[in-house]
TIKEMI-421144 format. One line per 8 residues: number of its first residue (from 1); their letters; for each residue x, y, z of N, C-alpha, C. Coordinates in pm, whole numbers. Each point is the difference from the previous one (the first is absolute). Example, Ala and Ser with C-alpha at 12.3 -4.5 7.8 and 13.67 -1.06 7.14 Angstrom:
2
1 = AS = 1319,-569,780,-89,119,0,90,120,0; -35,105,-72,82,119,6,-77,109,73
END
This chain:
147
1 = MTGEVDGV = 2127,-4793,-2746,41,99,89,-95,79,89; 35,10,124,-106,56,91,-17,145,-2; -118,58,17,-26,138,-22,-14,55,-142; -15,-101,-89,-4,47,-139,-156,-25,-51; -39,105,-66,-146,-19,-45,0,54,-154; -35,-94,-90,-10,29,-143,149,57,-39; 112,-43,32,129,46,-41,33,133,73; -76,42,96,54,121,68,36,-56,146
9 = EAEGPAED = 108,62,36,52,-54,145,-30,110,98; -52,-42,123,-31,88,97,123,51,64; 7,123,56,111,56,55,-21,15,156; 82,-25,85,-12,26,146,-57,-136,61; -7,5,129,-54,-120,78,-145,-23,-22; -42,-112,25,-141,-45,-24,-95,67,92; 56,57,118,-86,76,83,-56,137,-65; 89,53,-70,-31,124,-74,-116,-14,-97
17 = AAGCQLDL = 0,-100,-64,-107,-51,-103,-134,-14,74; 14,-65,125,-121,-39,76,-72,139,47; 80,93,19,-49,139,50,-65,87,-106; 22,-34,-124,-51,65,-125,-114,-52,-42; -97,-37,80,-132,-49,-37,-111,100,-34; -86,-11,-93,-97,95,-25,-123,-46,81; -51,105,53,-132,-30,89,-116,4,-98; -54,-134,-20,-102,0,-110,-153,1,69
25 = RPDGGPAR = 1,40,134,-122,11,64,-72,127,-46; -130,-8,-54,-59,115,-57,-47,100,118; -22,-40,104,-37,79,120,106,85,65; 93,-42,24,105,90,63,10,-18,165; -127,-34,56,-4,-14,142,18,143,77; 50,-35,114,-4,125,93,89,115,-50; 115,-36,-75,77,116,-58,-71,74,-95; -94,-45,-87,-84,77,-90,-103,89,91
33 = WRRGRAQM = -55,-58,101,-79,88,83,66,115,65; 135,-18,44,68,101,57,35,116,-112; 36,-56,-110,44,102,-116,-129,69,-26; -106,-64,-12,-134,73,-40,-34,106,91; 20,-25,130,-22,99,114,91,112,-15; 122,-13,-28,100,93,-10,-33,84,-127; -43,-52,-107,-38,67,-108,-126,86,20; -93,-46,74,-117,67,29,36,133,102
41 = FAGAAFLG = 87,-22,78,46,118,97,71,94,-92; 86,-30,-90,63,97,-93,-89,63,-88; -92,-75,-44,-103,54,-97,-91,101,67; -41,-20,128,-71,112,76,85,105,23; 140,-14,34,84,128,22,4,65,-133; 21,-61,-102,14,80,-148,-138,62,-28; -116,-64,41,-130,73,-16,-2,127,86; 48,-18,114,8,122,102,101,120,-76
49 = VGVVGLGV = 99,-36,-50,78,100,-83,-75,57,-111; -69,-84,-68,-92,51,-111,-96,105,66; -61,-30,104,-104,86,57,77,147,35; 103,-20,52,90,130,31,30,70,-129; 41,-72,-102,33,67,-124,-129,65,-60; -112,-62,18,-134,70,-47,-14,121,90; 8,5,128,-1,110,76,95,116,-41; 121,-39,-40,95,108,-57,-42,54,-120
57 = MVSGWYVQ = -67,-91,-88,-49,44,-119,-112,110,14; -97,-40,74,-112,89,35,46,128,48; 93,4,110,45,128,50,84,71,-111; 72,-62,-71,74,64,-100,-101,78,-110; -105,-68,-31,-100,54,-82,-62,130,65; -26,-22,126,-70,111,79,103,135,2; 133,-30,23,97,103,4,13,64,-125; 9,-77,-117,-1,51,-135,-124,91,-32
65 = KYSANELS = -110,-51,32,-118,80,-42,-16,131,88; 35,-2,124,8,116,82,83,107,-49; 128,-55,-41,101,96,-50,-42,63,-138; -66,-85,-89,-26,40,-115,-116,111,12; -87,-25,106,-116,99,16,57,127,52; 104,2,99,59,118,45,73,71,-96; 64,-80,-107,75,71,-100,-80,75,-94; -124,-64,-13,-92,60,-105,-59,148,72
73 = RGTGYSDE = -16,6,122,-54,108,66,120,110,25; 122,-35,-24,106,85,29,56,56,-127; -64,49,-88,51,31,-138,59,145,8; -22,63,96,62,142,5,139,-1,73; 39,-101,62,115,1,86,118,-23,-82; 125,38,47,125,-42,-53,43,-125,-5; 96,-52,-81,38,-135,-11,71,-54,138; 68,111,60,59,-42,123,-105,-33,109
81 = ALAPLRAQ = -112,66,5,-99,-23,89,-81,-139,-18; 4,-34,-139,-81,-112,-36,101,-132,-12; 129,17,30,86,-109,-10,-25,-124,105; -25,42,119,-42,-107,98,-122,-80,-48; -95,58,-54,-115,-68,-39,28,-89,-120; 90,44,-94,39,-89,-102,81,-114,44; 84,29,100,84,-116,65,-107,-110,63; -97,57,85,-99,-83,45,-75,-88,-92
89 = QGRGETML = -48,62,-115,-60,-71,-104,93,-98,-58; 132,25,-13,86,-118,-49,17,-102,95; 12,27,135,5,-108,93,-132,-86,-4; -124,69,-15,-119,-79,-12,-8,-82,-109; 58,35,-125,3,-92,-114,93,-110,21; 107,21,81,103,-111,20,-74,-90,98; -67,50,92,-74,-95,106,-109,-79,-85; -70,66,-90,-99,-72,-79,56,-108,-70
97 = AAGAVTAV = 117,26,-69,54,-109,-92,70,-107,95; 67,29,110,65,-89,72,-111,-96,74; -97,57,50,-102,-60,79,-81,-104,-97; -22,56,-138,-56,-101,-83,74,-125,-48; 133,28,-29,85,-122,-24,15,-81,117; 15,44,124,6,-90,116,-113,-62,28; -125,64,-16,-127,-71,32,-12,-112,-93; 24,17,-137,-41,-97,-110,110,-109,27
105 = FAAALGAT = 119,6,12,87,-102,6,6,-83,134; -25,77,116,-13,-78,124,-129,-72,0; -124,49,-45,-117,-54,-7,5,-131,-70; 61,13,-128,20,-122,-86,82,-110,59; 106,54,56,93,-115,63,-75,-49,140; -57,76,62,-85,-45,122,-114,-98,-20; -64,34,-118,-119,-89,-36,61,-144,-44; 111,5,-79,41,-107,-52,54,-89,122
113 = LLATGARD = 76,46,84,51,-70,121,-117,-59,90; -98,79,3,-118,-49,82,-59,-120,-72; -21,12,-134,-65,-118,-64,74,-125,-1; 153,25,-14,77,-137,-6,16,-44,132; 5,85,102,4,-37,142,-116,-84,42; -113,61,-45,-137,-69,39,-14,-154,-56; 50,-9,-126,17,-119,-72,73,-109,87; 122,59,35,97,-90,65,-54,-37,134
121 = VRAGRAAR = -77,88,78,-33,-23,122,-119,-115,-14; -90,39,-80,-91,-122,-40,47,-137,-14; 104,4,-99,67,-136,-36,73,-56,120; 73,83,77,69,-48,114,-88,-49,116; -112,70,16,-97,-36,101,-60,-123,-38; -29,-40,-120,-55,-113,-39,95,-126,9; 109,31,-23,109,-105,28,34,-10,140; -24,87,75,36,-4,142,-107,-69,75
129 = WSGVRVAP = -116,1,-38,-106,-55,78,-62,-126,-60; 49,-41,-136,-57,-122,-48,117,-99,-9; -34,-118,8,98,-107,-23,-41,-121,87; 71,-107,-35,-22,-119,65,129,-38,72; -28,-29,127,114,-36,101,-3,-137,38; 117,-54,11,2,-149,56,98,15,122; -53,-56,118,81,13,139,-10,-149,60; 116,-40,67,-1,-117,74,-83,10,124
137 = SLGGLVLS = -52,-115,24,-81,-15,134,30,-125,69; -61,-34,114,37,-116,72,-72,-115,-94; -102,3,-63,-56,-111,-77,41,2,-150; 82,79,-36,45,6,-133,25,150,-54; -88,25,-114,5,128,-39,-128,73,-4; 4,127,0,-118,84,11,4,86,-126; -106,-12,-81,-9,90,-111,-105,105,4; 41,134,-12,-80,102,9,16,92,-101
145 = GRF = -101,72,-26,9,105,-125,-94,124,32; 45,103,-72,-85,125,-4,-7,32,-146; -126,57,-42,-17,47,-133,-81,113,-2
END
């Protein structure tokens, strides 16, 4: 029976089975090079977001310390007068926490994307520029290679 492999019958036309081939090339070629470049660009963008998160964290730390210093000097004032400083101190703490979380996660993701992208670019470049080519000519075949 046609289309049968070890007692299992293939479904669909034979053209569908030919399109489901696994690419066994370890290099990946130009597609891997393009994917690596895209990963490196995304990694750089995430590292930029991490730097912005670090800036938010530092400014939140400054706002929090400034507010705490002003609150310690204003011991004789009423709670109504000190309420804006307490709210500012709370915003500083929020900025500090949000900036720290953003900086850590964005930097970790950015570094990972940069590392995997660089690996893919190196592998894709090696596959792109190395290899043996055979081309027809007037006298027969021309064999050329780059390594």
